[in-house]
N, C-alpha and C positions, 0 to 999 in steps of 0.2 A: 481507380487503383491507387493505393498509397505508394509512395516512393520512399525507400529506406536506405540508410547507411548502416553497414555492419561495423561495429566497433572492434578494432584490433586489440583494445584493452579498455576496460571500463574506466571512463574518465580521460581517455586519450584525446588528443587534439583532432578535431574534425573541421572540414571546410566544405561549404556547399553554396551554390548560387543558382537562383531561378532564372537569371539572365546572364549569359556569358559576359564576363568582364566586369561584373558588379562588385567583385571582391577587389579591394585595392592591393597593389603590389608593393610589398616591402614596408608598408607603414599601416599602423592600425587606425590612425585618425589623421589622414592627409588634410592639407588645407582645403582642398576641394575633392570630395569623394566622387567616384565614378557615377555618372548619370544624375548628378545632383542629389544623391542620397545623403542621409544624415548618419554619421557614426554614433553608436550608443553602446556603452559598456554595461553589462549586467554581471555583478560579482556575487558569487554564492558563498565566498569565504572572505575573510579579511585580506587586504592587500598583502600583508606580511605573513600569511600562513605559509608553512613549509611548502616548497615547490611541489612535492609529491601529493600534497593535500589541496593545493590551490585550485579553485574552480572559478572560471570566468569565461564569458563569451562576448565577442564583438558582433553587434548587429548593425546592418546597413539597411536603413529603412526610409520609406518615402516621407514620413513625418515622425518626429521623435515622440516618445510617450508622454512628455510634459504637455503636449497639446490635448487638453481635456477640460471639461467644465468643473465647477466646484462640486465637492462631495456633500451629499446630504445623508442623514442617518437612514439605514435600511433595516427592516425587521426580519430576522430569521430566528424564531424562538426555539427551534429544536436542535440547533447546532451550537454546542457548548465548547468553550476553550479552557483547558486546564482542569485541575481538580477542584471540586466544590467541597471543601472540608466540613461544611455545615451539615452535609447529608449523613444520616445515620444508616449504616449498612452492616449486615451481619457477617461474621467470619465463617461463611459457609459457601459451598459451591452454588453457582447460579447458572441457569440455562434459559435461553429464549427460543421459542419456535420461530419459523420464518416470519418476518415482518410483511404485512399485507399492504398492497397499494390501496389508498383511500382517497386520493385526490388526483383526478385526471389532468389538472392544470399545473402540477408540479414539474418543473424542469430539475436539472441536477442540483442547482444551488438551493432551491426551496425544498428539495426532496431529501436532504441529508438529515439524519437523525443520530445524535450522539448517544451511544450506549454506556461508555465508560471513558474516563480520562485520568491522567495523572500529570504532575509537574505543572508548568505554566509557560506560556509563550514569552513573557517578559524576561525571564531568566534563561530562556532557551534550553529548557530541561523537560523531558517527558514526551508523551504522545497522547493522542486521543484515538479511540476506536469508534468508528461510525459505520452505519449502513446508509446506503443511498437508495431511494425509491423514486426513479425518474419516469414520468409518463409522457413527456414531450421534449423535443430537441430544443436546445438554445439556438435561436436564430440570430437576431441582431442584439445579442446579449453575450457578454463575456465576463470572466471571473479571474481574479488574481488574489493569491493568498500571501500576505506579507508575514504571516505568523509561522509558517512551516511548509515543508515539502509534503507532497501528497502521493501516497501509494495506492493505486487502484487495483482491486481484486474483483473483477466482474464475476457474477454468479449466474445471472439470467440475462440474456440479450447482450449484443455487442455495444460498445461505446466507441464513438469516433471522436478523438481528442484533436481538435484543431488548435494548434498552439502558435505562438509567435514564430517558431522555428520550423513549422511544418505540421503534417498530419500523421497521427497514429490511429490505426484501426485495431481495437483490442477486443478479443473474444474471451468468453469463459475458458479458463485453462491458461490464459495469458495474464500477465500483470503489466502495469505501466507506472512509471515514476515521473512526476512533474516537479521540477525544482521550485523552491520558494521564490516568489516574485515573478514567475513566468505566467503571462496571460494565456488563458485557454477558454474554449467552450466545448460543450459535450453534445454530440449528436447521437440519435437513437435510430440506427437503420433498421433494427428488428422490432421497433415499437417499444413497449415498456422495458425498463432495465432495472435490475436489482443487483447490488454488489456490496462489497465491504471497502472501507477506506481507512487507511492509517495516516493521520496527520502528525508528522514528526516535527516537534519544536526543537529538538536537540541537534547534535552533529549529524551531518548528512549520512544517509545510507551509503554503504560501500560493500564490496565483496569481502567476506571474512578471510583471515589468514588460513592457510591450509595445514601448516605445521607438519606433523609426521605423515599426513596423507600424501604430501609431495607436491609436484608441480601441476597435476591434473586432478579434476574432480569437482563435484558439486556444480555450481553454476559457472560455466566457462565464459570468460570475457567476450569471446568472439560471437556469442549467441545473442548479445544485446544489440538492439537496433535503435537508431535515432532517425528522425525524419530529415528529408532533404528540404532545402529552402522552398517555400511556396508563399504566395501572397494573394489576397483577394483583390481582383482587378476592378470590380464594380464599386460604385459609390454608395453612399448612405451611411447614416449614423449608427452608433451603438450605445447601449447602456452598459457601463462597466461597474460591476459589483466588486468591491474590495473588502477583504477581511484584514483588519489591522488592529492589533492590540485586543483581540478577542471580540471586537465589534464589527458590524457590517455597515458599509457605506456605498452609496450609489452616485455615479456621475454620468453626465451625458457627453458623448463624443460626436463630433461631426464627421469623423472618418472611422475606418476600420482599424482596430488595433493589430490586425493581422496583415501588416504592410511591410514585413521584412523581406527584402529581395535577396539578401545574401547574409551569411554568418560564418564565423569560424571561432572555435574555442573548445572547451571541454566541459561546459555546463549546458546540458541539453536534456529534454525529455527523452526517455528510453522505454522500450517495451521488451518483454522477455517471455518466451514460450516455456512453461514449466515442463513440457514434455522433453525438453533438452537437458533437464537436470540429471547429472550423473550421480546416481544414488550410491552411497557407501554403506556397507553393512557387514555383519558378522557372517563368516562361512564356517564356523565351528560350533560354538555354544555361547549362550547369553547374547545380549545385544548392547551396542554402545549407547551412550546418552543421545537424546534427540538433537543435540547441537550439530550432529553430522548432517542434518537436513537444512542447515541455515543457508538461505539465499542472500540476504542482506543483513548487515549489522550496522547499528548506529552506536558508536562507542560512547562511554561515559568517562568521567575523570578517574574511575577505578579500573585498572587494567583487567580485562577478562570479564567484566561485569557490565553488560550492555545497557545503555539507555533504552534500546529496543533491538531485538532480533526478529527478523521475518523468517519463519521456518515453515516449510511445506512437507506434507506427507503424501507423496505421489505414488503411482503404481510401482511395485517392487517385488522381487522374489524374496521369500522367507525360506531359509534352508537350515536354520540352526537346529542342532541335536539337543535333546533333553533340556528344552528351554520353553518357558512360558512366553509365547511370542507376542501377545498384545503388550501395550505399555503396562508396566508394573504399578502397584499402588505406591503413591509417593506424596511427599510434601516438599516444596521447593522454596528456596530463597526468592527466585524469580516468580513474577506474577504472569499468568497466562490468559490471554483473550484468544478464543479459538473460533473458527468458522469452518463450514463445509461447503465447498463449491459444487461437487457432485459425488454420487455414489454413496457408499457406506463408510463409516469410521469404525475400525475393527474393535475398539473398546466400548462403543455404544451403538451397536448395529441397528437398534430399533428406536431409540429415543432422540438421537441427534440427527436432525434432518438438514438437507441442503438448503441454504439460505438462513439457517438458524445460527445461534452463537452460544458460547459458554464462557464463564469467567471463573477461574480458580486463582485466587489471590495468594500472596506469599504465605506459606506454611498452612494453607488450607488443604486437607487431605482429599485426594481424588484418585480415580483409576477405573478399571473395567467394571461394568455393571455385573449383576449376578449371572445373567445368561452368558455373557462373554467369558466370565471366569470359568464357568462350568464347561463350556465348549472347548476353551483353550486347554484346560487341565486334562481333558479326555481325548484330545485330538490325536489322530495318527500322524506323527510328525514326518510326513514326506515333504519334499520340496513343493512349495505352494506359491502361486503367483497371486499377490494381492492386487487385483486389477480394477479398473473403472472406479477410481477413487481419487479425490484430491481434497485434503483438509489442510489447514494452515494455522499458525499461531502468530500473534503479535506478543512477544515475550519481553517483559520489562523489569528492571530492578526496582521500580517504583510500583506501589500498589495502585491498581485501577479502582477509582471510585465511581460506581454506577451513577448515572444521572437520575433525576426525578422521573423523567420520561421513561427510562428503562425499568425503574422499580414499580411504576404504575401501569406499565404496558400490559395489555391482555395477552401478549405473547410470552410473558414471563411464566415459566413452568414452576408453579407453586409446589409441585410434588417431586421435584428433581431428586431429592435425597432418597426417595422410595426405591430408586433403582439399586441401592445397596442394602436394602432391608433384609434380603434373603441370604446375606453372607453370615451364616451361623458359625458358632464355635465348632470346629471340626477336629479339635485336638484329640488324638488317640494314642496315648503313651503305650 
């Protein structure tokens, strides 16, 4: 069983110890830490970041993380970092069917496939949208990402994230966020696992401001959970894979990196059950912008225009009168990478499948397919529960550039645009 801490506020100070007395009293780095442990600080922001944005955690561990072998290059050809501006891609909607498992030897690290990315890790701007196809657990193997934080959206099969700070068991319908620089490994208790991954090079994800909504709504801070301190007691070495400046490296360790006996701070992996999301919507007519479904936002240097928003479309009641209830036809400044965890998406009930993905870049028109438009236009507008569905978006101010892998994938739907071909001129003056 995983052991979890409930956050009283996202980013609030937490303290936990696997052995009573392992946390030092009154000092972060005493001359001699309890039980011979080593103090180690991990900073997720600059030391001088404003207090309300500052993220850091003190770890008390059996051996510090400097104890490792030298790094050697490691090959992961399908995981790309930042935008490859040499790729020619059309200004039109794109859609992929669910990616299929084709290598039973792939663990999480080797099973990541980048579909689209923007920005770059070196300037700490933008995000990448990946899928992961993992067929086996990481055993004596760990991973650390120095380029960005990682948002997990499982779609098939649970993932058990063993991190330096403890263990998170994450099921489809839940999400998990692992901070930049935190070591972890991925276990697969249900066998093969498929899901989506947002690698955020920019400012850390945080809860959005609520504005006129008030003090309650959307994702409530108390529903985020962090792991309690836990460490691996057994001996034995590890291979540590590190992503650094867009490249992958491997080093051998004689000890486990999961040797933190106690920690305190406000930088920690967290998980969240999307069933706890308090949906806001219209109770008269029309419907508000989809920003009301924002779980996390990563701000940019332009106020109100995000580096990345993580938006979900969970089960909800639709009660609006005289309203076209699916998403309307639209062109946005923001670019949208979308996935479906389970169920149907109301704008594409037949063509968009769980495990699939779509990409609608800035100012690329999109909206309901022909069947969804006809159904919604003729529907008897009684209160209706949109149930058994969970879709999401990684929405960014920067255009997503699809990778060569994505453009050549057999999962790419070459006939996506046909779903709108039946939308005829219905003008009747």
